[in-house]
C-alpha positions, -999 to 999 in steps of 0.1 A, spaced: 936 -711 760 903 -697 746 904 -669 720 875 -648 708 874 -631 675 856 -598 679 850 -569 655 862 -535 665 834 -511 677 819 -487 651 835 -453 657 810 -424 654 822 -388 651 799 -358 655 797 -340 621 815 -307 615 803 -276 597 819 -243 586 841 -249 556 812 -240 532 778 -224 537 761 -237 506 725 -248 509 734 -285 503 761 -283 530 736 -268 555 710 -295 548 737 -323 549 750 -311 582 715 -312 598 708 -347 583 742 -361 595 736 -347 630 702 -362 632 716 -396 621 743 -393 648 717 -385 675 695 -414 664 724 -438 671 739 -420 701 715 -396 718 730 -368 738 715 -348 767 707 -312 758 736 -298 779 762 -321 764 748 -314 729 751 -277 733 787 -280 745 795 -304 716 782 -279 690 808 -254 701 836 -278 691 822 -289 656 812 -255 642 840 -235 625 845 -201 609 814 -179 605 792 -206 619 812 -206 651 810 -168 654 773 -170 649 770 -198 675 788 -178 701 762 -150 698 732 -174 697 743 -201 721 724 -187 751 691 -188 732 693 -225 722 680 -250 748 679 -282 728 684 -297 693 651 -284 679 657 -248 689 693 -250 675 681 -265 643 654 -238 638 679 -209 645 707 -226 624 685 -230 593 671 -195 597 706 -181 597 723 -202 570 694 -209 545 681 -182 521 649 -165 531 631 -180 501 644 -215 507 609 -228 517 593 -210 488 617 -228 464 609 -261 480 572 -254 476 576 -244 440 595 -276 434 567 -296 450 542 -281 427 561 -289 396 573 -324 406 553 -352 389 560 -389 383 579 -394 351 568 -420 325 595 -446 334 598 -437 371 584 -464 394 558 -453 420 580 -464 450 609 -441 441 587 -411 433 566 -415 465 596 -417 488 614 -388 471 582 -367 472 577 -374 509 612 -364 518 606 -331 499 573 -325 518 590 -330 551 617 -304 542 590 -279 533 566 -287 562 581 -311 589 547 -314 606 527 -323 575 500 -348 582 500 -382 566 466 -375 549 479 -343 533 511 -361 521 491 -390 506 467 -365 489 497 -345 474 513 -377 461 481 -389 445 477 -356 427 511 -360 411 514 -397 400 500 -416 370 463 -407 370 453 -443 361 471 -456 393 458 -426 414 422 -433 404 425 -469 417 442 -458 450 422 -427 459 400 -433 490 416 -467 497 450 -458 512 457 -438 543 496 -438 546 525 -435 522 535 -471 530 501 -483 520 502 -461 489 535 -476 478 525 -512 486 491 -512 469 502 -487 442 531 -509 431 507 -538 426 483 -516 406 513 -503 386 523 -539 378 488 -548 368 487 -518 344 520 -530 328 506 -565 325 475 -552 308 497 -533 284 516 -564 275 483 -583 271 468 -559 247 500 -557 227 499 -595 223 462 -595 214 467 -565 190 496 -583 173 475 -615 167 446 -594 153 469 -576 130 484 -608 119 450 -623 111 440 -591 91 473 -593 72 467 -629 63 431 -621 52 443 -593 30 470 -615 15 444 -639 1 427 -612 -19 438 -613 -55 426 -594 -85 406 -615 -110 420 -613 -145 406 -621 -180 422 -625 -213 417 -598 -239 436 -596 -272 466 -614 -257 469 -590 -228 461 -597 -191 441 -568 -175 436 -568 -138 400 -561 -126 399 -558 -88 367 -567 -70 351 -540 -48 357 -543 -11 326 -555 8 335 -535 38 329 -502 20 296 -484 28 283 -466 -3 252 -445 -4 237 -427 -33 235 -389 -29 226 -359 -52 252 -332 -57 241 -302 -79 215 -324 -96 238 -353 -103 235 -388 -87 268 -399 -72 279 -425 -46 294 -413 -14 316 -434 9 306 -434 46 336 -432 70 328 -457 97 359 -448 117 390 -469 124 387 -504 138 417 -498 160 440 -468 169 476 -470 178 487 -445 205 518 -440 227 516 -450 263 517 -414 275 488 -404 252 468 -435 263 473 -428 300 464 -391 296 431 -400 279 418 -422 307 390 -404 326 369 -420 353 332 -410 354 305 -415 380 270 -416 366 247 -394 388 211 -406 393 186 -386 373 170 -357 392 143 -333 382 147 -296 392 136 -263 379 159 -249 352 183 -222 363 190 -211 327 186 -174 321 174 -165 286 192 -137 268 167 -113 253 175 -99 219 206 -103 198 241 -108 213 264 -79 201 294 -92 182 322 -76 162 311 -70 127 334 -71 97 334 -33 93 350 -28 127 375 -55 121 385 -39 88 388 -5 104 410 -18 132 432 -36 106 435 -4 86 446 15 118 473 -11 124 485 -9 88 485 29 88 504 33 121 526 1 123 552 16 147 527 19 175 520 -18 173 556 -29 168 571 -56 190 602 -34 193 599 -13 224 597 25 217 619 51 234 607 87 236 629 118 237 602 142 249 610 137 286 638 123 307 633 111 342 653 129 369 659 117 405 661 147 429 674 137 464 675 154 497 713 147 498 738 131 473 755 107 497 756 74 478 737 44 492 753 10 489 735 -23 497 747 -59 494 730 -83 471 703 -106 486 712 -143 488 691 -163 463 688 -200 453 706 -213 421 672 -215 404 665 -178 409 701 -168 402 697 -183 367 665 -163 362 681 -131 372 711 -137 349 688 -145 320 668 -113 325 699 -92 329 712 -106 295 679 -98 279 678 -62 292 714 -57 280 703 -69 246 674 -45 246 696 -16 258 674 -12 289 705 -14 312 742 -12 308 773 -20 329 780 6 356 808 20 377 784 37 401 791 42 438 754 35 443 739 -1 445 706 -16 454 697 -53 456 676 -73 432 644 -92 441 622 -115 419 585 -110 424 562 -138 413 536 -130 387 501 -146 386 511 -167 355 540 -183 375 568 -163 359 589 -137 378 592 -99 375 627 -85 379 626 -58 406 652 -37 423 647 -28 460 648 10 458 633 16 493 664 33 506 668 54 475 630 63 475 633 74 512 657 102 501 638 112 469 619 145 470 583 139 459 571 152 425 539 172 430 527 170 394 489 169 397 467 140 387 436 147 365 403 155 383 379 126 380 349 149 379 363 168 349 371 135 331 336 121 336 319 154 326 340 155 294 326 121 283 290 132 285 271 122 254 298 98 241 287 64 227 320 49 214 351 42 235 386 28 231 414 23 256 451 22 248 478 9 271 516 15 266 538 -15 263 562 -14 294 555 23 297 583 28 323 609 15 299 599 39 271 611 69 291 649 76 292 668 83 324 686 116 326 723 110 321 734 123 355 708 101 373 715 68 357 742 59 383 716 62 411 696 33 396 726 9 398 719 -26 411 742 -55 420 740 -91 407 763 -120 405 772 -108 370 783 -74 382 770 -39 386 745 -24 361 723 7 359 692 16 340 692 36 308 653 37 309 631 45 339 629 13 360 599 -1 378 597 8 416 612 43 416 594 70 433 577 97 411 575 74 381 536 78 379 540 116 379 566 114 351 543 92 329 514 116 335 536 146 325 549 128 294 514 117 282 499 151 287 527 166 266 521 140 239 484 147 237 485 184 248 455 202 234 436 170 225 429 163 262 393 170 272 381 172 236 379 135 227 406 119 249 422 120 283 451 102 300 455 87 334 492 78 339 498 54 310 462 46 301 446 66 272 408 67 268 393 79 235 356 88 234 334 99 205 297 105 197 297 86 164 316 57 149 330 79 121 343 104 146 358 76 167 378 63 138 391 98 130 400 103 167 419 70 169 439 80 138 448 113 155 459 97 187 480 70 170 497 97 149 507 115 181 521 83 196 540 75 164 556 110 165 566 105 202 580 70 193 558 52 218 545 17 213 513 0 226 506 -33 243 479 -45 219 469 -73 243 457 -47 268 441 -23 243 403 -23 237 387 -8 206 352 2 196 335 -4 230 301 11 238 307 8 276 337 16 296 348 9 332 370 37 346 380 48 381 351 30 398 325 41 373 307 26 343 305 51 314 281 45 284 256 63 262 232 61 292 255 82 313 278 76 343 270 49 369 288 38 401 306 5 395 288 -22 416 322 -36 427 326 -6 450 298 -17 472 298 -54 465 313 -62 499 283 -46 516 257 -58 491 268 -95 495 272 -92 533 261 -127 545 230 -132 567 234 -128 605 231 -162 621 244 -156 656 251 -128 681 288 -126 672 280 -119 635 254 -93 646 279 -75 668 304 -73 639 278 -59 615 266 -33 640 303 -24 645 306 -17 608 274 3 607 283 22 639 315 34 623 293 57 601 264 63 624 268 101 622 261 99 585 230 77 586 198 95 594 177 80 622 204 54 629 191 45 663 156 38 649 170 17 621 191 -5 643 165 -9 671 153 -44 661 189 -56 659 200 -40 691 171 -58 708 187 -92 700 218 -81 720 199 -76 752 206 -100 781 181 -128 783 166 -123 748 164 -155 728 178 -153 693 149 -150 668 154 -134 634 121 -117 627 109 -99 595 116 -66 614 152 -77 619 156 -85 582 141 -51 572 165 -33 596 194 -53 581 185 -45 545 179 -8 553 213 -4 570 231 -21 541 213 3 517 223 33 538 260 22 537 259 22 499 243 56 493 250 93 501 260 107 525 280 77 536 293 68 501 308 97 482 325 104 448 363 105 452 380 139 452 415 134 438 427 166 453 422 152 488 442 126 505 429 90 507 429 67 538 430 29 533 417 10 563 426 -28 563 422 -58 584 427 -96 581 411 -125 599 416 -162 597 391 -165 569 394 -133 548 405 -97 541 386 -65 545 393 -29 534 376 5 532 388 34 512 378 68 527 384 105 525 381 133 550 355 160 543 343 190 563 314 168 575 337 140 586 351 108 571 332 94 540 335 61 522 347 59 486 346 21 483 343 -12 502 362 -44 495 365 -79 509 376 -114 498 382 -148 514 417 -162 519 426 -189 494 449 -220 494 483 -214 510 472 -179 523 453 -197 551 487 -209 564 502 -174 565 513 -159 598 492 -131 613 517 -105 601 517 -119 566 479 -119 565 478 -83 576 504 -73 551 485 -92 523 454 -72 532 474 -39 526 490 -51 493 456 -64 480 437 -32 489 464 -8 476 466 -26 442 428 -29 440 425 9 443 456 16 424 437 40 400 429 62 430 462 60 449 489 60 423 508 93 422 493 106 455 503 105 492 479 85 513 477 69 548 471 32 557 454 23 590 458 -12 604 453 -27 639 485 -47 635 513 -26 651 541 -47 636 532 -37 600 547 -2 605 580 -20 613 577 -46 585 574 -21 557 607 -4 567 628 -32 580 653 -49 556 652 -81 578 618 -95 569 607 -128 553 611 -131 516 574 -130 511 571 -97 530 600 -83 511 584 -91 477 551 -75 488 570 -44 500 586 -41 466 552 -42 449 543 -12 469 575 8 466 561 30 438 534 43 461 539 70 487 522 62 519 525 61 557 513 32 579 495 40 611 485 17 639 448 18 651 436 -2 680 414 -31 672 382 -17 688 386 14 665 390 -7 633 355 -22 633 346 -16 596 374 -36 579 373 -62 607 336 -69 600 343 -72 562 372 -95 567 350 -120 587 319 -117 565 
């Protein structure tokens, strides 16, 4: 009888999910499911049915509602991750990718495979070329320099890179051996040198011979002849491996070329700070030390009050965040408690916390007060008139600007309103003792406070715009006296300055789109830079966009039809494209007309502003306007190209970025006023009010929550101006 010894078949079970919804559990479930489907593929219908049996608890409840929308594994995976991963999960992965570099003792193979896995989590469809490029930018630069341009896949990078890495280690061992032999020879050579002695009165006195390797040269110092030792430098230098690797730089010698010099000579002397101004500034800081203290001031002159349309408490749940951001929030809460900015609360109100990235890579602690702001009654305290400000500076030659340190936090909240600022974190419920960032009417409050502090001084030698103080004087002596007066007032009000943002003893000042100096007031070139640098028109499409921009203001441009005739001729059917001198003249004249009156006007802060924005696949465009009895007039133009990751944003995110960028660019006009935003993207009106947006849109919305505006949709063919600037 024959018997066969067989192994039992491997038993596979479909993974389950629902006991915990942590990030690691979500990712592990997806990974285990894909491993199962690799071994035992299931038809889409059977897979959808199986998922109903392996999901539990909240996950099963979610699946019952979403089941009809999922057709296959990919659609389920996308919906599942969107539901159970935090909104900023991909942002966290991207941040980790940027900071992840190969460690000194980490082999290339391990780092490359770990980095690739992280890349695929962030962007599953990332190309091999992009992945290789990212890995090369984050590994040992000596190895990367040898591999760049020679490998096309991660496998090739690991295979060749491991050999290069091994060669580098071999070279290190070789030079250590050679260096050891050289040191040994030098030590033996030194050991043979002995002092020569001679007998003198029974005593042996050592007389060392001079070293032949010393280079001595005779020099004269104050009329005396002496010998100086020339330092020839070390024969060898000992460094650590990390220092040695960091110092390696590859150079490519360019062949010599002869071209005209592009250097621009600077006529006359370059103005520098002289010692007198430094001494005067130091004396000011010594005289008024409290204004420059690192301890944040707290004034008692004003308290911020929140007046609502109704007193029904608003309660919101905390946003889900990653452990990394959770730690940042907890650290900032601890610091604010220490500084008495916040305190524990028993309020019936609560708003969620959001971290907004700063340009330097750190995070700003923000509270999402959108619901609270929607019920807050606006403060109509007036902003100063720009014409009055500019007229008051006529004849001034010296300027200084002062900026409050965390100006919002130097104003106390009214006791009865503290509870309304409550926010919720994992550490509990807290409310602000000082005025927080993001509340409505904070700009009006700061303006009211600073005008009370400076009172009768305004218009004589200073003025204030929210938390910026500008001091102007005719002579340097006057300016020093005026600075002392202002700093005395700030000391009495217990306000402190951010010295990093203060500027003293300037002879030219940029303010609200103008340049003020002893020569008078000029319009800042940046207001019209987008039109001045409008690129040449190389095809019919570019011509149509430019004429669309110009046509928006054709009523304000005299003889518009005559000016545009050469350009309109190129649009005619059957006309071959030929850019003639007449076309160039027409192009230049239209640009000039767009930058001068009556198209371009000085802003009137008593009138409402309109911000028109648009975004394309290459850039952002914006126009700031105001309505006058003669029609709409331009205050400023702006445009810029999209950079880096911005090119990968969705259409809604690009359009939202255009709004955020434009509003923050023209903050000095818009803060403390009510204005309108016009965009050709209908979804933006929803995005600024919906709580269920992406984490990026949420952060941008919070950056704008201190402004009071309404978003209006305008059809694309009516939004020609910003559209042309965004594509230029």
